[in-house]
MIDOSE-1310 file (N, C-alpha, C; in nm, 2 decimals, decimal comma, always signed):
residues 156
mraf	-5,35/+10,87/-5,05/-5,25/+10,77/-5,05/-5,19/+10,76/-4,91; -5,17/+10,87/-4,84/-5,12/+10,87/-4,70/-5,21/+10,79/-4,61; -5,34/+10,82/-4,62/-5,44/+10,75/-4,54/-5,43/+10,60/-4,56; -5,41/+10,56/-4,69/-5,40/+10,41/-4,72/-5,28/+10,35/-4,65
lila	-5,17/+10,42/-4,65/-5,05/+10,37/-4,58/-5,07/+10,36/-4,43; -5,13/+10,46/-4,37/-5,16/+10,45/-4,23/-5,25/+10,34/-4,20; -5,35/+10,32/-4,28/-5,44/+10,21/-4,25/-5,37/+10,07/-4,27; -5,29/+10,06/-4,37/-5,21/+9,94/-4,39/-5,12/+9,91/-4,28
lalf	-5,05/+10,01/-4,23/-4,96/+9,99/-4,11/-5,04/+9,95/-3,99; -5,16/+10,01/-3,97/-5,24/+9,97/-3,85/-5,29/+9,83/-3,86; -5,33/+9,78/-3,98/-5,38/+9,65/-4,00/-5,27/+9,54/-3,99; -5,15/+9,58/-4,03/-5,04/+9,48/-4,03/-4,95/+9,49/-3,91
aapa	-4,97/+9,59/-3,83/-4,88/+9,60/-3,71/-4,91/+9,48/-3,62; -4,81/+9,41/-3,58/-4,83/+9,30/-3,49/-4,83/+9,35/-3,34; -4,93/+9,30/-3,27/-4,94/+9,34/-3,13/-4,83/+9,27/-3,06; -4,78/+9,32/-2,95/-4,68/+9,26/-2,87/-4,73/+9,13/-2,81
aaag	-4,64/+9,03/-2,83/-4,68/+8,90/-2,78/-4,60/+8,86/-2,66; -4,65/+8,77/-2,58/-4,58/+8,72/-2,47/-4,46/+8,64/-2,52; -4,35/+8,66/-2,45/-4,23/+8,59/-2,48/-4,16/+8,55/-2,35; -4,05/+8,49/-2,36/-3,98/+8,45/-2,24/-3,84/+8,39/-2,27
asgp	-3,77/+8,36/-2,16/-3,64/+8,30/-2,17/-3,63/+8,20/-2,05; -3,55/+8,11/-2,07/-3,53/+8,01/-1,96/-3,38/+7,97/-1,95; -3,35/+7,90/-1,85/-3,21/+7,85/-1,83/-3,11/+7,97/-1,80; -3,00/+7,96/-1,87/-2,89/+8,06/-1,84/-2,93/+8,20/-1,88
yala	-3,02/+8,21/-1,98/-3,06/+8,35/-2,03/-3,15/+8,41/-1,92; -3,24/+8,33/-1,87/-3,33/+8,38/-1,76/-3,25/+8,42/-1,64; -3,15/+8,33/-1,60/-3,07/+8,37/-1,48/-3,00/+8,49/-1,51; -2,94/+8,51/-1,62/-2,87/+8,64/-1,66/-2,96/+8,76/-1,65
lagv	-3,08/+8,75/-1,71/-3,17/+8,86/-1,71/-3,22/+8,89/-1,56; -3,25/+8,79/-1,49/-3,28/+8,81/-1,35/-3,16/+8,87/-1,27; -3,04/+8,83/-1,30/-2,92/+8,88/-1,23/-2,90/+9,02/-1,25; -2,92/+9,07/-1,38/-2,89/+9,21/-1,40/-3,01/+9,30/-1,35
iaeh	-3,13/+9,25/-1,35/-3,24/+9,33/-1,29/-3,24/+9,32/-1,14; -3,21/+9,21/-1,08/-3,21/+9,20/-0,93/-3,13/+9,31/-0,86; -3,02/+9,35/-0,93/-2,94/+9,45/-0,87/-3,02/+9,58/-0,84; -3,12/+9,60/-0,92/-3,20/+9,72/-0,91/-3,34/+9,70/-0,86
dwrl	-3,37/+9,58/-0,83/-3,51/+9,55/-0,78/-3,51/+9,58/-0,63; -3,54/+9,70/-0,59/-3,54/+9,74/-0,45/-3,64/+9,67/-0,36; -3,74/+9,60/-0,43/-3,84/+9,52/-0,35/-3,78/+9,39/-0,29; -3,67/+9,34/-0,35/-3,62/+9,22/-0,31/-3,55/+9,23/-0,17
aatd	-3,57/+9,13/-0,09/-3,49/+9,13/+0,04/-3,34/+9,12/+0,01; -3,26/+9,18/+0,09/-3,12/+9,17/+0,07/-3,06/+9,03/+0,06; -3,12/+8,94/+0,13/-3,07/+8,80/+0,12/-3,11/+8,74/-0,01; -3,23/+8,77/-0,06/-3,26/+8,72/-0,20/-3,17/+8,78/-0,31
rdvv	-3,15/+8,91/-0,29/-3,06/+8,98/-0,39/-2,92/+8,92/-0,39; -2,87/+8,88/-0,27/-2,74/+8,82/-0,25/-2,74/+8,68/-0,32; -2,85/+8,60/-0,30/-2,86/+8,47/-0,36/-2,86/+8,48/-0,51; -2,93/+8,57/-0,57/-2,94/+8,59/-0,71/-2,80/+8,63/-0,76
aalf	-2,73/+8,72/-0,69/-2,60/+8,77/-0,73/-2,50/+8,65/-0,73; -2,51/+8,57/-0,62/-2,42/+8,45/-0,61/-2,44/+8,35/-0,73; -2,56/+8,32/-0,75/-2,59/+8,23/-0,86/-2,55/+8,28/-0,99; -2,57/+8,41/-1,02/-2,54/+8,47/-1,14/-2,38/+8,48/-1,16
sgne	-2,31/+8,48/-1,05/-2,17/+8,49/-1,05/-2,11/+8,35/-1,06; -2,19/+8,25/-1,06/-2,14/+8,11/-1,08/-2,12/+8,04/-0,95; -2,16/+8,10/-0,84/-2,15/+8,04/-0,71/-2,28/+7,96/-0,67; -2,28/+7,83/-0,69/-2,40/+7,76/-0,66/-2,41/+7,71/-0,52
rvdy	-2,31/+7,75/-0,44/-2,31/+7,71/-0,30/-2,39/+7,81/-0,21; -2,51/+7,83/-0,24/-2,60/+7,92/-0,17/-2,69/+7,84/-0,08; -2,72/+7,89/+0,04/-2,81/+7,83/+0,13/-2,94/+7,89/+0,12; -3,04/+7,82/+0,07/-3,17/+7,87/+0,04/-3,27/+7,76/+0,06
pvgr	-3,38/+7,78/+0,12/-3,48/+7,67/+0,14/-3,52/+7,60/+0,01; -3,53/+7,47/+0,02/-3,56/+7,39/-0,09/-3,70/+7,42/-0,14; -3,72/+7,44/-0,27/-3,85/+7,47/-0,33/-3,90/+7,62/-0,32; -3,83/+7,70/-0,24/-3,87/+7,84/-0,23/-3,82/+7,91/-0,35
vivv	-3,90/+8,01/-0,40/-3,87/+8,08/-0,52/-3,83/+8,23/-0,49; -3,76/+8,28/-0,58/-3,73/+8,43/-0,58/-3,79/+8,48/-0,71; -3,87/+8,59/-0,70/-3,93/+8,65/-0,82/-3,86/+8,79/-0,83; -3,80/+8,81/-0,95/-3,74/+8,94/-0,99/-3,83/+8,99/-1,10
saek	-3,87/+9,12/-1,08/-3,97/+9,17/-1,18/-3,94/+9,32/-1,20; -3,99/+9,37/-1,32/-3,99/+9,51/-1,35/-4,11/+9,54/-1,44; -4,16/+9,66/-1,42/-4,27/+9,70/-1,51/-4,23/+9,72/-1,65; -4,11/+9,78/-1,66/-4,06/+9,82/-1,79/-3,90/+9,82/-1,79
vacr	-3,84/+9,77/-1,90/-3,70/+9,78/-1,92/-3,68/+9,83/-2,06; -3,62/+9,94/-2,08/-3,60/+10,00/-2,22/-3,46/+10,04/-2,23; -3,39/+9,99/-2,34/-3,26/+10,03/-2,37/-3,24/+10,08/-2,51; -3,15/+10,17/-2,52/-3,12/+10,24/-2,65/-2,97/+10,24/-2,67
vsnv	-2,92/+10,20/-2,79/-2,78/+10,21/-2,83/-2,78/+10,28/-2,96; -2,70/+10,38/-2,98/-2,69/+10,45/-3,11/-2,59/+10,38/-3,20; -2,63/+10,37/-3,33/-2,54/+10,31/-3,42/-2,47/+10,43/-3,51; -2,49/+10,55/-3,46/-2,43/+10,67/-3,52/-2,34/+10,73/-3,42
eita	-2,39/+10,77/-3,31/-2,31/+10,82/-3,20/-2,28/+10,70/-3,11; -2,17/+10,63/-3,15/-2,14/+10,49/-3,10/-2,11/+10,49/-2,95; -2,08/+10,60/-2,89/-2,06/+10,61/-2,74/-2,19/+10,62/-2,66; -2,30/+10,64/-2,73/-2,43/+10,66/-2,66/-2,50/+10,52/-2,63
rsce	-2,52/+10,50/-2,51/-2,60/+10,38/-2,47/-2,67/+10,41/-2,34; -2,79/+10,38/-2,33/-2,87/+10,41/-2,20/-2,98/+10,31/-2,19; -3,02/+10,29/-2,06/-3,14/+10,21/-2,03/-3,21/+10,27/-1,91; -3,34/+10,24/-1,91/-3,43/+10,28/-1,80/-3,50/+10,15/-1,75
vtim	-3,50/+10,14/-1,62/-3,56/+10,02/-1,55/-3,67/+10,08/-1,46; -3,80/+10,04/-1,48/-3,90/+10,09/-1,40/-3,96/+9,98/-1,31; -3,95/+10,00/-1,18/-4,00/+9,90/-1,08/-4,10/+9,97/-0,99; -4,22/+9,93/-0,99/-4,33/+9,99/-0,91/-4,33/+10,15/-0,92
grta	-4,32/+10,20/-1,04/-4,33/+10,34/-1,06/-4,20/+10,42/-1,04; -4,10/+10,35/-0,99/-3,96/+10,42/-0,97/-3,88/+10,38/-1,09; -3,82/+10,48/-1,16/-3,74/+10,46/-1,27/-3,59/+10,49/-1,24; -3,51/+10,40/-1,27/-3,36/+10,42/-1,26/-3,30/+10,42/-1,40
nfrg	-3,21/+10,52/-1,42/-3,15/+10,54/-1,55/-3,00/+10,49/-1,54; -2,96/+10,42/-1,65/-2,82/+10,37/-1,66/-2,76/+10,41/-1,79; -2,63/+10,44/-1,79/-2,55/+10,47/-1,90/-2,42/+10,39/-1,91; -2,36/+10,39/-2,02/-2,23/+10,33/-2,03/-2,23/+10,18/-2,01
raan	-2,13/+10,13/-1,93/-2,11/+9,99/-1,91/-2,24/+9,92/-1,85; -2,30/+9,98/-1,75/-2,42/+9,91/-1,70/-2,53/+9,90/-1,80; -2,55/+10,01/-1,88/-2,65/+10,00/-1,99/-2,62/+9,90/-2,09; -2,49/+9,89/-2,13/-2,45/+9,79/-2,23/-2,47/+9,65/-2,18
alfa	-2,44/+9,63/-2,05/-2,46/+9,49/-2,00/-2,61/+9,45/-2,00; -2,70/+9,55/-1,97/-2,84/+9,52/-1,97/-2,89/+9,50/-2,11; -2,85/+9,59/-2,21/-2,88/+9,58/-2,35/-2,84/+9,44/-2,40; -2,72/+9,40/-2,37/-2,67/+9,27/-2,42/-2,74/+9,15/-2,36
tlaa	-2,78/+9,17/-2,24/-2,85/+9,06/-2,17/-2,99/+9,04/-2,23; -3,06/+9,16/-2,26/-3,19/+9,15/-2,32/-3,18/+9,08/-2,46; -3,07/+9,12/-2,53/-3,05/+9,05/-2,67/-3,03/+8,90/-2,65; -2,95/+8,86/-2,56/-2,92/+8,72/-2,54/-3,04/+8,65/-2,49
agvp	-3,13/+8,71/-2,42/-3,26/+8,65/-2,38/-3,36/+8,65/-2,49; -3,33/+8,70/-2,60/-3,42/+8,69/-2,72/-3,51/+8,80/-2,74; -3,49/+8,92/-2,67/-3,57/+9,03/-2,69/-3,54/+9,09/-2,83; -3,64/+9,11/-2,92/-3,61/+9,16/-3,05/-3,57/+9,31/-3,05
aega	-3,47/+9,34/-3,13/-3,42/+9,48/-3,14/-3,50/+9,55/-3,25; -3,53/+9,68/-3,23/-3,59/+9,76/-3,33/-3,51/+9,88/-3,35; -3,51/+9,93/-3,47/-3,42/+10,05/-3,50/-3,50/+10,16/-3,56; -3,45/+10,28/-3,53/-3,51/+10,40/-3,59/-3,41/+10,52/-3,57
agsi	-3,40/+10,60/-3,68/-3,32/+10,72/-3,67/-3,19/+10,71/-3,60; -3,11/+10,61/-3,64/-2,97/+10,60/-3,58/-2,97/+10,53/-3,44; -3,08/+10,47/-3,40/-3,08/+10,41/-3,27/-3,13/+10,27/-3,28; -3,09/+10,18/-3,19/-3,13/+10,05/-3,18/-3,20/+10,04/-3,04
feav	-3,32/+9,99/-3,03/-3,40/+9,98/-2,91/-3,42/+9,83/-2,88; -3,42/+9,80/-2,75/-3,47/+9,68/-2,70/-3,55/+9,71/-2,57; -3,67/+9,66/-2,57/-3,76/+9,69/-2,45/-3,85/+9,58/-2,42; -3,89/+9,57/-2,29/-3,98/+9,47/-2,25/-4,07/+9,54/-2,14
rgla	-4,19/+9,48/-2,13/-4,29/+9,53/-2,03/-4,33/+9,40/-1,95; -4,37/+9,42/-1,83/-4,42/+9,31/-1,75/-4,32/+9,20/-1,73; -4,19/+9,23/-1,71/-4,09/+9,13/-1,69/-4,11/+9,06/-1,55; -4,11/+8,93/-1,55/-4,12/+8,85/-1,43/-4,03/+8,73/-1,44
ctli	-3,93/+8,72/-1,36/-3,84/+8,61/-1,36/-3,85/+8,53/-1,23; -3,87/+8,40/-1,25/-3,88/+8,31/-1,13/-3,76/+8,23/-1,12; -3,69/+8,23/-1,01/-3,58/+8,15/-0,98/-3,60/+8,05/-0,87; -3,57/+7,93/-0,89/-3,58/+7,83/-0,78/-3,43/+7,78/-0,75
psvi	-3,37/+7,85/-0,66/-3,23/+7,82/-0,63/-3,20/+7,67/-0,61; -3,29/+7,59/-0,54/-3,26/+7,45/-0,52/-3,26/+7,37/-0,65; -3,33/+7,41/-0,75/-3,33/+7,35/-0,88/-3,21/+7,39/-0,96; -3,18/+7,52/-0,95/-3,06/+7,57/-1,02/-2,93/+7,50/-0,97
kqng	-2,92/+7,48/-0,84/-2,81/+7,41/-0,79/-2,79/+7,27/-0,83; -2,89/+7,20/-0,89/-2,89/+7,07/-0,94/-2,81/+7,06/-1,07; -2,78/+7,17/-1,13/-2,71/+7,18/-1,26/-2,77/+7,09/-1,37; -2,90/+7,10/-1,38/-2,98/+7,03/-1,49/-3,03/+7,13/-1,59
ggga	-3,00/+7,25/-1,58/-3,05/+7,35/-1,68/-3,18/+7,42/-1,64; -3,24/+7,38/-1,53/-3,37/+7,43/-1,49/-3,36/+7,52/-1,38; -3,48/+7,57/-1,34/-3,49/+7,66/-1,22/-3,49/+7,81/-1,25; -3,48/+7,85/-1,37/-3,48/+7,99/-1,41/-3,57/+8,01/-1,53
ncvy	-3,68/+8,09/-1,51/-3,77/+8,12/-1,62/-3,81/+8,27/-1,61; -3,82/+8,34/-1,73/-3,87/+8,47/-1,73/-3,98/+8,48/-1,84; -4,07/+8,57/-1,81/-4,18/+8,60/-1,91/-4,18/+8,75/-1,92; -4,22/+8,80/-2,04/-4,23/+8,94/-2,07/-4,31/+8,97/-2,19
magp	-4,34/+9,09/-2,21/-4,40/+9,13/-2,34/-4,30/+9,22/-2,41; -4,26/+9,18/-2,53/-4,16/+9,26/-2,60/-4,22/+9,39/-2,65; -4,14/+9,49/-2,65/-4,18/+9,62/-2,70/-4,20/+9,72/-2,58; -4,21/+9,85/-2,62/-4,21/+9,96/-2,52/-4,34/+9,96/-2,44
């Protein structure tokens, strides 16, 4: 019986599918990750922070893009130990750990961007792999809802 259940789970387990976010949710996701993307030039990080803060008066070359990416983003919030919340962000093999307010902001942003939550043993998880957000500041400044897109694979 146990072998049958394992086989059934293996057959019906859905592989991670490519997903994404656009518009305000993509800008928010890029905004919280850009703070930790050590590969970004300081000027690009400042432009992302300004846009995310609502300041569209940024000086940036027309048509030039900013790419914010992470290999993995994984967050956990406990629904039992309600003070426990943590996230890990991995960028080019370097992992940064966050707790408390910073982890909560990242967890909430993942949820708003449409990342599905999974639960197990008193915990709620949200995780993505291969996150890549493309921002085009000149398009964002036009206030037409465009210029921000993210793609990722949902799951650990």
